[in-house]
PyMOL Python script that loads the backbone (N, CA, C, O; Angstrom):
from pymol import cmd

cmd.read_pdbstr("""\
ATOM      1  N   MET A   1      35.488  12.567 -11.492  1.00  0.00           N
ATOM      2  CA  MET A   1      34.368  12.147 -10.664  1.00  0.00           C
ATOM      3  C   MET A   1      33.092  12.258 -11.502  1.00  0.00           C
ATOM      4  O   MET A   1      32.855  13.271 -12.160  1.00  0.00           O
ATOM      5  N   ARG A   2      32.300  11.232 -11.467  1.00  0.00           N
ATOM      6  CA  ARG A   2      31.041  11.226 -12.205  1.00  0.00           C
ATOM      7  C   ARG A   2      30.030  12.131 -11.537  1.00  0.00           C
ATOM      8  O   ARG A   2      30.128  12.418 -10.344  1.00  0.00           O
ATOM      9  N   LEU A   3      29.078  12.568 -12.298  1.00  0.00           N
ATOM     10  CA  LEU A   3      27.994  13.373 -11.761  1.00  0.00           C
ATOM     11  C   LEU A   3      27.275  12.585 -10.676  1.00  0.00           C
ATOM     12  O   LEU A   3      26.865  11.448 -10.906  1.00  0.00           O
ATOM     13  N   GLY A   4      27.120  13.168  -9.516  1.00  0.00           N
ATOM     14  CA  GLY A   4      26.439  12.490  -8.410  1.00  0.00           C
ATOM     15  C   GLY A   4      27.351  11.642  -7.537  1.00  0.00           C
ATOM     16  O   GLY A   4      26.929  11.180  -6.477  1.00  0.00           O
ATOM     17  N   GLN A   5      28.599  11.427  -7.961  1.00  0.00           N
ATOM     18  CA  GLN A   5      29.510  10.586  -7.182  1.00  0.00           C
ATOM     19  C   GLN A   5      29.815  11.202  -5.822  1.00  0.00           C
ATOM     20  O   GLN A   5      29.908  10.488  -4.824  1.00  0.00           O
ATOM     21  N   LYS A   6      29.974  12.540  -5.776  1.00  0.00           N
ATOM     22  CA  LYS A   6      30.264  13.200  -4.505  1.00  0.00           C
ATOM     23  C   LYS A   6      29.157  12.930  -3.496  1.00  0.00           C
ATOM     24  O   LYS A   6      29.428  12.672  -2.323  1.00  0.00           O
ATOM     25  N   SER A   7      27.918  12.991  -3.950  1.00  0.00           N
ATOM     26  CA  SER A   7      26.784  12.721  -3.081  1.00  0.00           C
ATOM     27  C   SER A   7      26.818  11.290  -2.574  1.00  0.00           C
ATOM     28  O   SER A   7      26.568  11.044  -1.394  1.00  0.00           O
ATOM     29  N   LEU A   8      27.126  10.339  -3.454  1.00  0.00           N
ATOM     30  CA  LEU A   8      27.207   8.941  -3.038  1.00  0.00           C
ATOM     31  C   LEU A   8      28.327   8.733  -2.030  1.00  0.00           C
ATOM     32  O   LEU A   8      28.152   8.026  -1.037  1.00  0.00           O
ATOM     33  N   ASP A   9      29.477   9.348  -2.285  1.00  0.00           N
ATOM     34  CA  ASP A   9      30.593   9.196  -1.363  1.00  0.00           C
ATOM     35  C   ASP A   9      30.254   9.747   0.010  1.00  0.00           C
ATOM     36  O   ASP A   9      30.616   9.154   1.027  1.00  0.00           O
ATOM     37  N   LYS A  10      29.564  10.872   0.046  1.00  0.00           N
ATOM     38  CA  LYS A  10      29.195  11.488   1.313  1.00  0.00           C
ATOM     39  C   LYS A  10      28.255  10.583   2.109  1.00  0.00           C
ATOM     40  O   LYS A  10      28.401  10.452   3.324  1.00  0.00           O
ATOM     41  N   ASN A  11      27.301   9.965   1.435  1.00  0.00           N
ATOM     42  CA  ASN A  11      26.327   9.118   2.112  1.00  0.00           C
ATOM     43  C   ASN A  11      26.894   7.783   2.551  1.00  0.00           C
ATOM     44  O   ASN A  11      26.336   7.141   3.441  1.00  0.00           O
ATOM     45  N   SER A  12      27.984   7.352   1.952  1.00  0.00           N
ATOM     46  CA  SER A  12      28.515   6.032   2.275  1.00  0.00           C
ATOM     47  C   SER A  12      29.404   6.036   3.512  1.00  0.00           C
ATOM     48  O   SER A  12      29.786   4.972   3.998  1.00  0.00           O
ATOM     49  N   ASN A  13      29.740   7.220   4.029  1.00  0.00           N
ATOM     50  CA  ASN A  13      30.602   7.332   5.209  1.00  0.00           C
ATOM     51  C   ASN A  13      31.933   6.615   5.015  1.00  0.00           C
ATOM     52  O   ASN A  13      32.531   6.139   5.979  1.00  0.00           O
ATOM     53  N   ASN A  14      32.394   6.539   3.770  1.00  0.00           N
ATOM     54  CA  ASN A  14      33.673   5.919   3.419  1.00  0.00           C
ATOM     55  C   ASN A  14      33.762   4.457   3.835  1.00  0.00           C
ATOM     56  O   ASN A  14      34.863   3.950   4.050  1.00  0.00           O
ATOM     57  N   LYS A  15      32.657   3.785   3.951  1.00  0.00           N
ATOM     58  CA  LYS A  15      32.644   2.366   4.278  1.00  0.00           C
ATOM     59  C   LYS A  15      32.491   1.577   2.993  1.00  0.00           C
ATOM     60  O   LYS A  15      31.668   1.933   2.150  1.00  0.00           O
ATOM     61  N   PRO A  16      33.265   0.510   2.821  1.00  0.00           N
ATOM     62  CA  PRO A  16      33.085  -0.292   1.615  1.00  0.00           C
ATOM     63  C   PRO A  16      31.737  -0.994   1.649  1.00  0.00           C
ATOM     64  O   PRO A  16      31.305  -1.472   2.698  1.00  0.00           O
ATOM     65  N   ASN A  17      31.091  -1.056   0.532  1.00  0.00           N
ATOM     66  CA  ASN A  17      29.770  -1.677   0.455  1.00  0.00           C
ATOM     67  C   ASN A  17      29.926  -3.093  -0.089  1.00  0.00           C
ATOM     68  O   ASN A  17      29.582  -3.364  -1.239  1.00  0.00           O
ATOM     69  N   ILE A  18      30.444  -3.991   0.740  1.00  0.00           N
ATOM     70  CA  ILE A  18      30.661  -5.372   0.334  1.00  0.00           C
ATOM     71  C   ILE A  18      29.595  -6.222   1.013  1.00  0.00           C
ATOM     72  O   ILE A  18      29.587  -6.360   2.237  1.00  0.00           O
ATOM     73  N   THR A  19      28.709  -6.784   0.225  1.00  0.00           N
ATOM     74  CA  THR A  19      27.633  -7.606   0.773  1.00  0.00           C
ATOM     75  C   THR A  19      27.493  -8.871  -0.054  1.00  0.00           C
ATOM     76  O   THR A  19      27.971  -8.949  -1.186  1.00  0.00           O
ATOM     77  N   LYS A  20      26.840  -9.848   0.522  1.00  0.00           N
ATOM     78  CA  LYS A  20      26.535 -11.082  -0.191  1.00  0.00           C
ATOM     79  C   LYS A  20      25.385 -10.829  -1.155  1.00  0.00           C
ATOM     80  O   LYS A  20      24.601  -9.897  -0.977  1.00  0.00           O
ATOM     81  N   ALA A  21      25.297 -11.655  -2.157  1.00  0.00           N
ATOM     82  CA  ALA A  21      24.179 -11.546  -3.099  1.00  0.00           C
ATOM     83  C   ALA A  21      22.875 -11.734  -2.339  1.00  0.00           C
ATOM     84  O   ALA A  21      22.774 -12.603  -1.473  1.00  0.00           O
ATOM     85  N   ASN A  22      21.886 -10.926  -2.659  1.00  0.00           N
ATOM     86  CA  ASN A  22      20.562 -10.973  -2.039  1.00  0.00           C
ATOM     87  C   ASN A  22      20.575 -10.644  -0.548  1.00  0.00           C
ATOM     88  O   ASN A  22      19.616 -10.962   0.156  1.00  0.00           O
ATOM     89  N   ALA A  23      21.643 -10.013  -0.051  1.00  0.00           N
ATOM     90  CA  ALA A  23      21.704  -9.649   1.363  1.00  0.00           C
ATOM     91  C   ALA A  23      20.711  -8.532   1.639  1.00  0.00           C
ATOM     92  O   ALA A  23      20.492  -7.652   0.806  1.00  0.00           O
ATOM     93  N   LEU A  24      20.122  -8.583   2.808  1.00  0.00           N
ATOM     94  CA  LEU A  24      19.177  -7.550   3.221  1.00  0.00           C
ATOM     95  C   LEU A  24      19.952  -6.438   3.908  1.00  0.00           C
ATOM     96  O   LEU A  24      20.680  -6.677   4.872  1.00  0.00           O
ATOM     97  N   LEU A  25      19.788  -5.207   3.398  1.00  0.00           N
ATOM     98  CA  LEU A  25      20.509  -4.064   3.948  1.00  0.00           C
ATOM     99  C   LEU A  25      19.578  -3.188   4.762  1.00  0.00           C
ATOM    100  O   LEU A  25      18.414  -3.001   4.406  1.00  0.00           O
ATOM    101  N   CYS A  26      20.096  -2.651   5.857  1.00  0.00           N
ATOM    102  CA  CYS A  26      19.357  -1.698   6.669  1.00  0.00           C
ATOM    103  C   CYS A  26      19.132  -0.432   5.844  1.00  0.00           C
ATOM    104  O   CYS A  26      20.091   0.119   5.304  1.00  0.00           O
ATOM    105  N   PRO A  27      17.896   0.039   5.733  1.00  0.00           N
ATOM    106  CA  PRO A  27      17.640   1.237   4.937  1.00  0.00           C
ATOM    107  C   PRO A  27      18.206   2.511   5.559  1.00  0.00           C
ATOM    108  O   PRO A  27      18.364   3.516   4.865  1.00  0.00           O
ATOM    109  N   VAL A  28      18.510   2.487   6.846  1.00  0.00           N
ATOM    110  CA  VAL A  28      19.054   3.666   7.526  1.00  0.00           C
ATOM    111  C   VAL A  28      20.586   3.699   7.412  1.00  0.00           C
ATOM    112  O   VAL A  28      21.164   4.726   7.056  1.00  0.00           O
ATOM    113  N   CYS A  29      21.231   2.575   7.714  1.00  0.00           N
ATOM    114  CA  CYS A  29      22.691   2.519   7.782  1.00  0.00           C
ATOM    115  C   CYS A  29      23.350   1.999   6.508  1.00  0.00           C
ATOM    116  O   CYS A  29      24.550   2.189   6.308  1.00  0.00           O
ATOM    117  N   CYS A  30      22.578   1.350   5.652  1.00  0.00           N
ATOM    118  CA  CYS A  30      23.096   0.742   4.414  1.00  0.00           C
ATOM    119  C   CYS A  30      24.161  -0.306   4.698  1.00  0.00           C
ATOM    120  O   CYS A  30      25.119  -0.442   3.936  1.00  0.00           O
ATOM    121  N   VAL A  31      24.002  -1.049   5.790  1.00  0.00           N
ATOM    122  CA  VAL A  31      24.883  -2.167   6.097  1.00  0.00           C
ATOM    123  C   VAL A  31      24.039  -3.433   6.178  1.00  0.00           C
ATOM    124  O   VAL A  31      22.828  -3.382   6.393  1.00  0.00           O
ATOM    125  N   GLU A  32      24.700  -4.557   6.003  1.00  0.00           N
ATOM    126  CA  GLU A  32      24.011  -5.845   5.991  1.00  0.00           C
ATOM    127  C   GLU A  32      23.555  -6.247   7.388  1.00  0.00           C
ATOM    128  O   GLU A  32      24.310  -6.151   8.355  1.00  0.00           O
ATOM    129  N   TYR A  33      22.305  -6.698   7.474  1.00  0.00           N
ATOM    130  CA  TYR A  33      21.796  -7.225   8.742  1.00  0.00           C
ATOM    131  C   TYR A  33      22.562  -8.494   9.103  1.00  0.00           C
ATOM    132  O   TYR A  33      23.012  -9.222   8.218  1.00  0.00           O
ATOM    133  N   VAL A  34      22.711  -8.759  10.394  1.00  0.00           N
ATOM    134  CA  VAL A  34      23.330  -9.983  10.885  1.00  0.00           C
ATOM    135  C   VAL A  34      22.291 -10.747  11.697  1.00  0.00           C
ATOM    136  O   VAL A  34      21.353 -10.158  12.234  1.00  0.00           O
ATOM    137  N   GLU A  35      22.464 -12.051  11.782  1.00  0.00           N
ATOM    138  CA  GLU A  35      21.509 -12.867  12.530  1.00  0.00           C
ATOM    139  C   GLU A  35      21.740 -12.690  14.021  1.00  0.00           C
ATOM    140  O   GLU A  35      22.879 -12.631  14.483  1.00  0.00           O
ATOM    141  N   ALA A  36      20.644 -12.606  14.769  1.00  0.00           N
ATOM    142  CA  ALA A  36      20.705 -12.435  16.220  1.00  0.00           C
ATOM    143  C   ALA A  36      19.591 -13.256  16.859  1.00  0.00           C
ATOM    144  O   ALA A  36      18.642 -13.657  16.185  1.00  0.00           O
ATOM    145  N   GLU A  37      19.708 -13.501  18.145  1.00  0.00           N
ATOM    146  CA  GLU A  37      18.668 -14.196  18.914  1.00  0.00           C
ATOM    147  C   GLU A  37      18.316 -13.355  20.133  1.00  0.00           C
ATOM    148  O   GLU A  37      19.176 -12.716  20.740  1.00  0.00           O
ATOM    149  N   PHE A  38      17.039 -13.372  20.475  1.00  0.00           N
ATOM    150  CA  PHE A  38      16.593 -12.648  21.658  1.00  0.00           C
ATOM    151  C   PHE A  38      15.261 -13.213  22.111  1.00  0.00           C
ATOM    152  O   PHE A  38      14.669 -14.043  21.420  1.00  0.00           O
ATOM    153  N   ASP A  39      14.782 -12.767  23.273  1.00  0.00           N
ATOM    154  CA  ASP A  39      13.462 -13.153  23.765  1.00  0.00           C
ATOM    155  C   ASP A  39      12.449 -12.182  23.169  1.00  0.00           C
ATOM    156  O   ASP A  39      12.721 -10.989  23.034  1.00  0.00           O
ATOM    157  N   PHE A  40      11.286 -12.704  22.818  1.00  0.00           N
ATOM    158  CA  PHE A  40      10.283 -11.929  22.093  1.00  0.00           C
ATOM    159  C   PHE A  40       8.934 -12.181  22.731  1.00  0.00           C
ATOM    160  O   PHE A  40       8.580 -13.331  22.994  1.00  0.00           O
ATOM    161  N   GLU A  41       8.175 -11.128  22.985  1.00  0.00           N
ATOM    162  CA  GLU A  41       6.851 -11.263  23.576  1.00  0.00           C
ATOM    163  C   GLU A  41       5.802 -10.763  22.598  1.00  0.00           C
ATOM    164  O   GLU A  41       5.933  -9.685  22.019  1.00  0.00           O
ATOM    165  N   VAL A  42       4.762 -11.561  22.424  1.00  0.00           N
ATOM    166  CA  VAL A  42       3.639 -11.157  21.589  1.00  0.00           C
ATOM    167  C   VAL A  42       2.358 -11.638  22.260  1.00  0.00           C
ATOM    168  O   VAL A  42       2.227 -12.819  22.581  1.00  0.00           O
ATOM    169  N   ASP A  43       1.429 -10.736  22.469  1.00  0.00           N
ATOM    170  CA  ASP A  43       0.142 -11.048  23.106  1.00  0.00           C
ATOM    171  C   ASP A  43       0.296 -11.818  24.413  1.00  0.00           C
ATOM    172  O   ASP A  43      -0.471 -12.740  24.691  1.00  0.00           O
ATOM    173  N   GLY A  44       1.289 -11.437  25.213  1.00  0.00           N
ATOM    174  CA  GLY A  44       1.496 -12.070  26.507  1.00  0.00           C
ATOM    175  C   GLY A  44       2.227 -13.401  26.445  1.00  0.00           C
ATOM    176  O   GLY A  44       2.463 -14.017  27.485  1.00  0.00           O
ATOM    177  N   ILE A  45       2.588 -13.855  25.270  1.00  0.00           N
ATOM    178  CA  ILE A  45       3.331 -15.104  25.100  1.00  0.00           C
ATOM    179  C   ILE A  45       4.797 -14.747  24.921  1.00  0.00           C
ATOM    180  O   ILE A  45       5.149 -13.973  24.031  1.00  0.00           O
ATOM    181  N   ILE A  46       5.651 -15.312  25.768  1.00  0.00           N
ATOM    182  CA  ILE A  46       7.083 -15.048  25.685  1.00  0.00           C
ATOM    183  C   ILE A  46       7.754 -16.207  24.962  1.00  0.00           C
ATOM    184  O   ILE A  46       7.620 -17.366  25.355  1.00  0.00           O
ATOM    185  N   LEU A  47       8.470 -15.878  23.913  1.00  0.00           N
ATOM    186  CA  LEU A  47       9.244 -16.860  23.156  1.00  0.00           C
ATOM    187  C   LEU A  47      10.717 -16.582  23.399  1.00  0.00           C
ATOM    188  O   LEU A  47      11.178 -15.452  23.235  1.00  0.00           O
ATOM    189  N   HIS A  48      11.455 -17.612  23.791  1.00  0.00           N
ATOM    190  CA  HIS A  48      12.887 -17.469  24.046  1.00  0.00           C
ATOM    191  C   HIS A  48      13.672 -17.871  22.802  1.00  0.00           C
ATOM    192  O   HIS A  48      13.229 -18.705  22.012  1.00  0.00           O
ATOM    193  N   ASN A  49      14.843 -17.264  22.643  1.00  0.00           N
ATOM    194  CA  ASN A  49      15.772 -17.585  21.549  1.00  0.00           C
ATOM    195  C   ASN A  49      15.138 -17.459  20.172  1.00  0.00           C
ATOM    196  O   ASN A  49      15.279 -18.344  19.329  1.00  0.00           O
ATOM    197  N   VAL A  50      14.444 -16.359  19.953  1.00  0.00           N
ATOM    198  CA  VAL A  50      13.834 -16.076  18.653  1.00  0.00           C
ATOM    199  C   VAL A  50      14.922 -15.533  17.734  1.00  0.00           C
ATOM    200  O   VAL A  50      15.676 -14.638  18.116  1.00  0.00           O
ATOM    201  N   LYS A  51      15.000 -16.075  16.527  1.00  0.00           N
ATOM    202  CA  LYS A  51      15.985 -15.606  15.559  1.00  0.00           C
ATOM    203  C   LYS A  51      15.419 -14.424  14.788  1.00  0.00           C
ATOM    204  O   LYS A  51      14.248 -14.409  14.409  1.00  0.00           O
ATOM    205  N   ALA A  52      16.274 -13.438  14.563  1.00  0.00           N
ATOM    206  CA  ALA A  52      15.903 -12.241  13.811  1.00  0.00           C
ATOM    207  C   ALA A  52      17.133 -11.745  13.066  1.00  0.00           C
ATOM    208  O   ALA A  52      18.225 -12.297  13.202  1.00  0.00           O
ATOM    209  N   LEU A  53      16.939 -10.707  12.285  1.00  0.00           N
ATOM    210  CA  LEU A  53      18.046 -10.021  11.630  1.00  0.00           C
ATOM    211  C   LEU A  53      18.193  -8.670  12.310  1.00  0.00           C
ATOM    212  O   LEU A  53      17.205  -7.972  12.540  1.00  0.00           O
ATOM    213  N   LYS A  54      19.437  -8.301  12.634  1.00  0.00           N
ATOM    214  CA  LYS A  54      19.682  -7.075  13.381  1.00  0.00           C
ATOM    215  C   LYS A  54      20.752  -6.246  12.675  1.00  0.00           C
ATOM    216  O   LYS A  54      21.764  -6.777  12.219  1.00  0.00           O
ATOM    217  N   CYS A  55      20.517  -4.952  12.593  1.00  0.00           N
ATOM    218  CA  CYS A  55      21.497  -4.045  12.006  1.00  0.00           C
ATOM    219  C   CYS A  55      22.593  -3.790  13.032  1.00  0.00           C
ATOM    220  O   CYS A  55      22.296  -3.381  14.154  1.00  0.00           O
ATOM    221  N   PRO A  56      23.849  -4.020  12.673  1.00  0.00           N
ATOM    222  CA  PRO A  56      24.928  -3.745  13.615  1.00  0.00           C
ATOM    223  C   PRO A  56      25.152  -2.251  13.844  1.00  0.00           C
ATOM    224  O   PRO A  56      25.850  -1.863  14.781  1.00  0.00           O
ATOM    225  N   GLY A  57      24.568  -1.422  12.997  1.00  0.00           N
ATOM    226  CA  GLY A  57      24.742   0.024  13.144  1.00  0.00           C
ATOM    227  C   GLY A  57      23.732   0.657  14.075  1.00  0.00           C
ATOM    228  O   GLY A  57      24.105   1.348  15.023  1.00  0.00           O
ATOM    229  N   CYS A  58      22.443   0.425  13.810  1.00  0.00           N
ATOM    230  CA  CYS A  58      21.399   1.113  14.586  1.00  0.00           C
ATOM    231  C   CYS A  58      20.581   0.161  15.466  1.00  0.00           C
ATOM    232  O   CYS A  58      19.659   0.599  16.153  1.00  0.00           O
ATOM    233  N   ASP A  59      20.906  -1.122  15.452  1.00  0.00           N
ATOM    234  CA  ASP A  59      20.239  -2.151  16.255  1.00  0.00           C
ATOM    235  C   ASP A  59      18.783  -2.398  15.859  1.00  0.00           C
ATOM    236  O   ASP A  59      18.041  -3.019  16.621  1.00  0.00           O
ATOM    237  N   GLU A  60      18.359  -1.927  14.689  1.00  0.00           N
ATOM    238  CA  GLU A  60      17.015  -2.214  14.185  1.00  0.00           C
ATOM    239  C   GLU A  60      16.901  -3.720  13.950  1.00  0.00           C
ATOM    240  O   GLU A  60      17.814  -4.335  13.401  1.00  0.00           O
ATOM    241  N   GLU A  61      15.783  -4.311  14.365  1.00  0.00           N
ATOM    242  CA  GLU A  61      15.557  -5.747  14.201  1.00  0.00           C
ATOM    243  C   GLU A  61      14.410  -5.976  13.236  1.00  0.00           C
ATOM    244  O   GLU A  61      13.385  -5.298  13.301  1.00  0.00           O
ATOM    245  N   VAL A  62      14.591  -6.931  12.344  1.00  0.00           N
ATOM    246  CA  VAL A  62      13.555  -7.318  11.390  1.00  0.00           C
ATOM    247  C   VAL A  62      13.536  -8.836  11.313  1.00  0.00           C
ATOM    248  O   VAL A  62      14.488  -9.505  11.716  1.00  0.00           O
ATOM    249  N   PHE A  63      12.443  -9.366  10.791  1.00  0.00           N
ATOM    250  CA  PHE A  63      12.304 -10.805  10.624  1.00  0.00           C
ATOM    251  C   PHE A  63      12.211 -11.149   9.140  1.00  0.00           C
ATOM    252  O   PHE A  63      11.516 -10.478   8.377  1.00  0.00           O
ATOM    253  N   SER A  64      12.917 -12.198   8.746  1.00  0.00           N
ATOM    254  CA  SER A  64      12.769 -12.714   7.385  1.00  0.00           C
ATOM    255  C   SER A  64      11.436 -13.454   7.319  1.00  0.00           C
ATOM    256  O   SER A  64      10.869 -13.776   8.363  1.00  0.00           O
ATOM    257  N   PRO A  65      10.923 -13.731   6.130  1.00  0.00           N
ATOM    258  CA  PRO A  65       9.679 -14.510   6.039  1.00  0.00           C
ATOM    259  C   PRO A  65       9.782 -15.865   6.740  1.00  0.00           C
ATOM    260  O   PRO A  65       8.820 -16.318   7.361  1.00  0.00           O
ATOM    261  N   GLU A  66      10.934 -16.506   6.644  1.00  0.00           N
ATOM    262  CA  GLU A  66      11.122 -17.809   7.298  1.00  0.00           C
ATOM    263  C   GLU A  66      11.084 -17.663   8.816  1.00  0.00           C
ATOM    264  O   GLU A  66      10.515 -18.505   9.512  1.00  0.00           O
ATOM    265  N   GLN A  67      11.685 -16.602   9.323  1.00  0.00           N
ATOM    266  CA  GLN A  67      11.675 -16.363  10.768  1.00  0.00           C
ATOM    267  C   GLN A  67      10.265 -16.023  11.246  1.00  0.00           C
ATOM    268  O   GLN A  67       9.865 -16.438  12.334  1.00  0.00           O
ATOM    269  N   GLN A  68       9.510 -15.274  10.445  1.00  0.00           N
ATOM    270  CA  GLN A  68       8.123 -14.967  10.791  1.00  0.00           C
ATOM    271  C   GLN A  68       7.293 -16.244  10.877  1.00  0.00           C
ATOM    272  O   GLN A  68       6.477 -16.397  11.786  1.00  0.00           O
ATOM    273  N   GLU A  69       7.496 -17.147   9.946  1.00  0.00           N
ATOM    274  CA  GLU A  69       6.751 -18.413   9.947  1.00  0.00           C
ATOM    275  C   GLU A  69       7.124 -19.251  11.164  1.00  0.00           C
ATOM    276  O   GLU A  69       6.252 -19.868  11.777  1.00  0.00           O
ATOM    277  N   ALA A  70       8.409 -19.282  11.523  1.00  0.00           N
ATOM    278  CA  ALA A  70       8.848 -20.033  12.702  1.00  0.00           C
ATOM    279  C   ALA A  70       8.216 -19.462  13.970  1.00  0.00           C
ATOM    280  O   ALA A  70       7.808 -20.217  14.853  1.00  0.00           O
ATOM    281  N   ILE A  71       8.132 -18.142  14.064  1.00  0.00           N
ATOM    282  CA  ILE A  71       7.497 -17.502  15.222  1.00  0.00           C
ATOM    283  C   ILE A  71       6.016 -17.861  15.267  1.00  0.00           C
ATOM    284  O   ILE A  71       5.487 -18.185  16.330  1.00  0.00           O
ATOM    285  N   ARG A  72       5.347 -17.804  14.119  1.00  0.00           N
ATOM    286  CA  ARG A  72       3.920 -18.138  14.054  1.00  0.00           C
ATOM    287  C   ARG A  72       3.679 -19.567  14.547  1.00  0.00           C
ATOM    288  O   ARG A  72       2.749 -19.813  15.315  1.00  0.00           O
ATOM    289  N   LYS A  73       4.511 -20.497  14.106  1.00  0.00           N
ATOM    290  CA  LYS A  73       4.365 -21.900  14.526  1.00  0.00           C
ATOM    291  C   LYS A  73       4.611 -22.057  16.023  1.00  0.00           C
ATOM    292  O   LYS A  73       3.908 -22.814  16.692  1.00  0.00           O
ATOM    293  N   ARG A  74       5.606 -21.345  16.552  1.00  0.00           N
ATOM    294  CA  ARG A  74       5.888 -21.435  17.980  1.00  0.00           C
ATOM    295  C   ARG A  74       4.745 -20.864  18.810  1.00  0.00           C
ATOM    296  O   ARG A  74       4.447 -21.383  19.885  1.00  0.00           O
ATOM    297  N   ILE A  75       4.102 -19.805  18.328  1.00  0.00           N
ATOM    298  CA  ILE A  75       2.955 -19.243  19.044  1.00  0.00           C
ATOM    299  C   ILE A  75       1.809 -20.225  19.044  1.00  0.00           C
ATOM    300  O   ILE A  75       1.184 -20.444  20.081  1.00  0.00           O
ATOM    301  N   ILE A  76       1.520 -20.820  17.903  1.00  0.00           N
ATOM    302  CA  ILE A  76       0.445 -21.814  17.812  1.00  0.00           C
ATOM    303  C   ILE A  76       0.738 -22.990  18.736  1.00  0.00           C
ATOM    304  O   ILE A  76      -0.150 -23.462  19.446  1.00  0.00           O
ATOM    305  N   ASP A  77       1.968 -23.456  18.729  1.00  0.00           N
ATOM    306  CA  ASP A  77       2.347 -24.590  19.588  1.00  0.00           C
ATOM    307  C   ASP A  77       2.190 -24.240  21.070  1.00  0.00           C
ATOM    308  O   ASP A  77       1.780 -25.089  21.862  1.00  0.00           O
ATOM    309  N   SER A  78       2.507 -23.010  21.452  1.00  0.00           N
ATOM    310  CA  SER A  78       2.388 -22.633  22.862  1.00  0.00           C
ATOM    311  C   SER A  78       0.936 -22.464  23.282  1.00  0.00           C
ATOM    312  O   SER A  78       0.609 -22.656  24.453  1.00  0.00           O
ATOM    313  N   ILE A  79       0.062 -22.109  22.353  1.00  0.00           N
ATOM    314  CA  ILE A  79      -1.364 -21.982  22.666  1.00  0.00           C
ATOM    315  C   ILE A  79      -2.014 -23.357  22.813  1.00  0.00           C
ATOM    316  O   ILE A  79      -2.886 -23.546  23.661  1.00  0.00           O
ATOM    317  N   GLU A  80      -1.596 -24.304  21.998  1.00  0.00           N
ATOM    318  CA  GLU A  80      -2.194 -25.636  22.007  1.00  0.00           C
ATOM    319  C   GLU A  80      -1.795 -26.452  23.212  1.00  0.00           C
ATOM    320  O   GLU A  80      -2.475 -27.430  23.524  1.00  0.00           O
ATOM    321  N   VAL A  81      -0.737 -26.106  23.901  1.00  0.00           N
ATOM    322  CA  VAL A  81      -0.261 -26.891  25.050  1.00  0.00           C
ATOM    323  C   VAL A  81      -1.117 -26.656  26.249  1.00  0.00           C
ATOM    324  O   VAL A  81      -0.868 -27.232  27.308  1.00  0.00           O
TER     325      VAL A  81
END
""", "prot")
cmd.dss("prot")
cmd.show_as("cartoon", "prot")
cmd.util.cbc("prot")
cmd.orient("prot")
């Protein structure tokens, strides 16, 4: 066993770390986020079917830059109507 390997094994919870290249990993669970949809409210504006990335372990939700831009455009479109 290499120096530090025991520590790595303990933190990995014996789960294989198989991810796609450039995959975004949850910093808490160290698993790959999956795409999800949900309703999202910002400043009293409700957006339905908003795409996000969600951790299957801890349910933390984050937005990719592309998803953030899509949300921004949808908010602008809802204000202009």
